[in-house]
N, C-alpha and C positions, 0 to 999 in steps of 0.2 A: 172191662171199663177202659173207657178212653181216656189219656189224660192228655190235657192241653196247657199244664204249667208244672214245671219241675224248678226247685227253689233250693239254694245251693249253697251253706255256707262254707267258709273262705280254708282258714286254719283251721288245718286237722283235718279238714272232710276234703278241700280241694288240692288245697296249698301243703309239703311234704317240710320235714322236717331240714330241706334245701333251699328251702322257700320257690320250688316250683311246683309246676302241675305238670305230671305224669303225662308222656303221649298216649296212653290207654285212654287215662280220664279225657285228655284233649279228643282224641278219636271219639270218643263217647260222646259228647257232648259235641260235636261237630255233627254227629249222626242225628241230634235231636231235630237239632236247628235246621240239618239239612231234610226235615219231615213234615215243617212249618210243627215244631213241638216248642213254646217258650220257653225261654232257662235265664234265669235272673237270681241272682247272686247276693246275698243275705250274711254282712258282715257288721261285725263291731269297729274295722277299722275306716278310715277315714275316705275321702273323695282320691284324696291323692296318690294311694298306697293301693286306692283299688282298679282305680282307672286302667291301669297297665294290664288287668288280668282280665279287664273285659276286653280292649282292643285283641289281647292275644289271643281270647276264644271267638272274638270275631261276635261280641251281642250286641244287638242293639236296642232291647228289650231294657224297661226302668230296672233297677235294683236299690236294694234297701242296703243302707251303708248307715254307721255313727249307731250302732245296734240298737236299730229301729227311728230312731231320732230324722233321718232323710231316706226321702225316697229321689231318684236324679236321675234324668232320663239322657245316655248320652249324647245319640243322635241329633236331638237341637239343645245340650248344651240349659239342660233348664230346670230347675229344682220342684216336683212336683208336689211334695210335701212334704214338711218340716215341724217340729216340735223345738222350740229352744227352751234355753235354760232359765230361770224365772233370774233378772237382774239382779231383784234385794238376797239372795241366795247366793247367787254365784259372790256377792259382795262378801258375805259373814262367810262364804268358804274362803276365799282369801284371806280374811284377819284369821281364821282359826288356822289355817293350815304353817301364815307364816308364824304364831305365838308358841306352835306346835312343835317348829321348825319341819315339816312333810312339806316335800316338793309335789306340787300339784301340777299339772298338764288340762290347758283348756286350748277349744277346738271348736273356730268358725268352719265353715262351708269348704272356704279355699286355704285357713291358716292354721297349723300347728305354735300353739304360745309356750315361751316359757320363762320365769325369770331371770333362773341361773342355768348354768351347765350341770349335770348328772348324770353319775354312772349310766342310768337308764338312756342316755342320748346315743351311746354306743349304735344298741341295739336299731335304734330309731333308721340312723343311720344308714350301717350295715345291711341291716335285715328287710325293715321296712321302706329305706329308701329315700326318707323325707327328716328333712334339715329343721330345726325348732330355730322361731320366731324370736329373738330373747328380748321383754320388754317389759317395765315395769308395770304390774294387775293395776296399778291407782285408777279409777275408774273404768276398766277395763269394760267391764258389764253394762253402761252406758254406751259404750265406742263399739263393743262388737253384737253380733247376732252367735250367740254359743250355746252351739246344739251340744257337745260332750266334753265334761273332764273327766280327765282319768290317773287313779293314783299306781304306781306301779311294785310292787310287792316282791322283797327277795331273801327278804331276811326275818328270824323272828320277831325284831325291833320294828320294821317295817309291818307286817303284819297286826300288831299288837297296837300300834299307830293308828293304822286304816282300818281294825276293827272301831277303837274310841272316834273316829272320824264317819264311821259308818254308824254308831248309834246316834252319835250327836243330832247328824241329818235323816234319821229315820222317819219316813213320810214326809219329808217332804223332797227328797231326791230318789233316785232308783238306782240300784246297785244292783252291779253283775259281774263275773268271773269269768274273763277269757285266756286261754294260754294259746300257744303256738306251739309245735312239735321243736320247733328250733332253739327253745330257752322253756324247756321243759318245766324248770324250778320257779319258772320267772311267773306272776302273775298280774296280769292288767286289772286293774276294777276299774270299770267301764260306771260313769255316773253320769245321768241323763233324768230327765225334768220324769216326774213320775207318771205320769201317763204315756211312755213310751216304753216300748219295747217291739221285738223282733216279731211278736203274735200281733200285737195290734198293727204293725205296719204291714205287715202280708194283710188284714183283712181291708187297708185301704188299695195295697198292692191290686186285691183283686175287684175293688170295685173300679180302679183304672183301667184292668186289662179285658174285666167283664169276664175275669175265669168264673167255674164255681166250683167251692171248697171238695166240692167228688173230686174233681179233676185234675188235680193240686196236690203231686208228692215235694216232700221236703224233706234233704236230708243234712245230719248235723252231727256233732259229736259233743258238744261244750251246754252245761248247765245253763247258759244264756241263749241257748237255742230251744228249750222246751218248750214257750209261749209260743215259737213258730211250728216247731213238729206237732203241737196240740190244736193249732188251726187248719192244718192240712188235712187234705180226705184222706191221703196214705203217709207214715211217717215213717222215715228211714235212719236209723242211728249205724253210725260208724260200730266197725270190731270190738276197738278200746274204747267206745264210750262208757261214761258211770253207769250203776246199774240204774238211778234215777231219770237217763236221757232211755234209755231201753224199755222201760215199764213205758215209757208213752208210745211207743213205737210201735207198728205192724212188721217190722221186718229189720232185722239188724245185718249190717251188710260187712266186707273184711274193713279193714284197721288200709289208712291213708296211704302206707306205706307199699300196702299192697292192693294197689287202685280201688280202694271199695265205691268209688262213684262209678268206674264207669262198669264194676261187677252188679250194682245194682239197677241202673240202665239195664245190661242187657238182659237184667230180669225182668223189667217191669217191661220193658220195651226190645222183647225177641224178635231177634233178625226175622 
C-alpha cells in the first residue's frame, strides 16, 4: 500500500515527558516529507502551543487542533475548518462553574482566557508556554468565537466536580480526556461542540487534501485519539496506550520515550 498522509498526535505520541520531540522522531518525519508524504499533526492543543512544533518539523500541511475543532493552514495562516461552542451553552457553563467554584478555561483560536489565577497556570506557562489572558467571562460568549473549554483535574475533588459538570451538559457538549507524559497525574478535560472530534476533523482534512482513507496512517496514544484512529486506513497505537486504543489499531509501536513514531514510520516506510 502506498501511503500519502500520516496524521500524528502530539502529547504522549510525538512529544515526550520533557516537552520535546526526539531527534529520531524528527528525522523520521523529515524523511517522510522529503519523499512527498504529507504529515499533519492532530492534537487537543491550541494554535499557540502547536505552532512551535509545526515550525520545528518544517511542516506546511494543514493541521488539526483543539481536539478537532480547528483545521489550520500555517502556510497561509488560514482557518480551513472550525466548529465553535454554542454561545448559550458557554453562558450556562460559565454560570455553572461560578456556582460550583469550578475553574474553567476558554479558548478562541488565538487566545486562552481565564477569570482568575489557578494552580494549573504554572503548567500552561512552564510546559505549554502559553500565558492566560485574565478577563471577566461576562458576555464573553457574544464577544469571542470560542472553540474549546477545558477543566484541569488533579484531585478526587476536581474529578468529582468535573464528572458532575459533564453529566449536567451531556449531549450538549463533547468531552474527552487528554494527558501529557510530563504531568501523568493531571487530566485535561477538553470540552468542545458535540459535533467535534478528531475523527470528524480527519474526514474534513481528507476532503481538503484529496487523500483516500486507505492511504492514511494515524498514530495516537489517548482515548481522544480513538475517533481519529478509526477513520484512518491504518491505525497505530503507542506502546503505552490504553487497551481501548490498541483494540482499534492494526499496529502497536513503542512508547514515546523509545521513539515509537520513528519505529512506526520505519515499519510502514522502510528505507
